[in-house]
C-alpha positions in Angstrom: -49.4 187.5 103.1 -52.3 187.9 105.4 -55.8 188.0 103.8 -57.8 191.2 103.8 -60.9 189.2 104.6 -62.1 185.7 104.9 -65.6 184.5 104.3 -66.8 181.0 105.1 -69.8 179.3 103.5 -71.4 176.0 104.5 -71.6 173.3 101.8 -73.5 170.1 102.0 -75.1 167.3 99.9 -76.8 164.0 100.7 -76.0 160.9 98.7 -79.1 158.7 98.6 -81.3 156.8 96.2 -83.7 159.8 95.9 -83.5 163.3 94.5 -84.0 166.5 96.5 -83.6 170.2 95.9 -82.7 172.8 98.5 -83.0 176.5 97.8 -80.8 178.4 100.3 -79.4 181.9 100.0 -76.7 181.5 102.7 -75.2 178.1 101.9 -74.2 175.9 99.0 -76.7 173.1 99.5 -76.8 170.6 96.7 -79.7 168.6 98.1 -80.0 164.8 97.5 -78.0 163.2 94.7 -77.8 159.7 93.3 -74.4 157.9 93.6 -72.5 158.5 90.4 -74.1 161.8 89.7 -72.7 165.3 89.1 -74.4 168.6 90.4 -73.4 172.2 90.1 -74.1 175.3 92.1 -72.6 178.8 91.6 -71.7 181.7 93.8 -71.8 185.2 92.3 -69.4 187.7 93.8 -68.7 191.3 93.3 -65.5 192.9 94.5 -66.1 195.8 97.0 -62.4 196.8 96.8 -61.0 199.8 94.8 -57.9 197.7 93.9 -57.5 194.2 92.4 -57.7 191.2 94.7 -56.8 187.6 94.4 -59.5 185.3 95.7 -58.2 182.0 97.1 -60.8 179.2 97.7 -60.3 176.3 100.0 -62.7 173.5 100.9 -62.9 171.3 104.0 -60.8 168.1 103.7 -64.0 166.0 104.0 -65.4 167.6 100.7 -62.2 167.7 98.7 -62.6 164.3 97.0 -66.0 165.3 95.6 -65.7 169.0 94.9 -64.4 170.7 91.8 -63.7 174.5 91.5 -61.2 177.1 90.5 -58.9 177.4 93.5 -57.6 181.0 92.8 -58.4 183.9 90.5 -58.0 187.7 90.2 -61.0 190.0 90.7 -60.7 193.6 89.5 -62.3 196.6 91.3 -66.2 196.3 91.2 -65.9 193.2 88.9 -68.6 190.6 89.2 -67.9 187.0 88.5 -69.7 183.7 88.8 -67.8 180.9 90.5 -69.1 177.4 89.8 -68.8 174.5 92.2 -69.4 170.9 91.1 -70.0 167.9 93.2 -68.8 164.8 91.4 -69.6 161.3 93.0 -68.8 157.8 91.9 -71.3 155.0 91.8 -69.3 153.5 94.7 -69.4 156.6 96.9 -71.0 155.7 100.3 -74.5 156.9 100.9 -74.9 159.6 103.6 -74.7 163.3 104.4 -71.6 165.2 103.4 -71.0 168.5 105.1 -68.1 171.0 105.3 -67.2 174.6 104.4 -65.8 176.6 101.6 -63.5 179.5 102.6 -63.0 182.5 100.4 -59.8 184.5 101.2 -59.2 187.9 99.7 -55.7 189.2 99.2 -54.5 192.6 97.8 -52.6 192.2 94.6 -49.3 194.1 94.6 -49.2 196.8 92.0 -46.2 195.2 90.2 -48.3 192.1 89.6 -51.2 194.0 88.1 -49.2 196.1 85.5 
């Protein structure tokens, strides 16, 4: 199936021996984290569709080893849900800037699947 729509959001975090916070309304920016730490940010989404959709989430390969999220879920018409994203690092994860994207793809759910 082809998606109805795709939305891409930038995601980044810096692994350093300092803490930092970034407030950003257009990207998932985790700021600076210590190696071996865990951080969480969430995205709130509301379905603009008049029918159920399946939301599929995919992250850049460069972020995959450090990112935890629900890869697919159903969203009913006008439903609002909060989607958490967790960055999980090991004490041995190399210091540096980690950047990539999260892609949200929206698919119409066939009526036979909904009922």
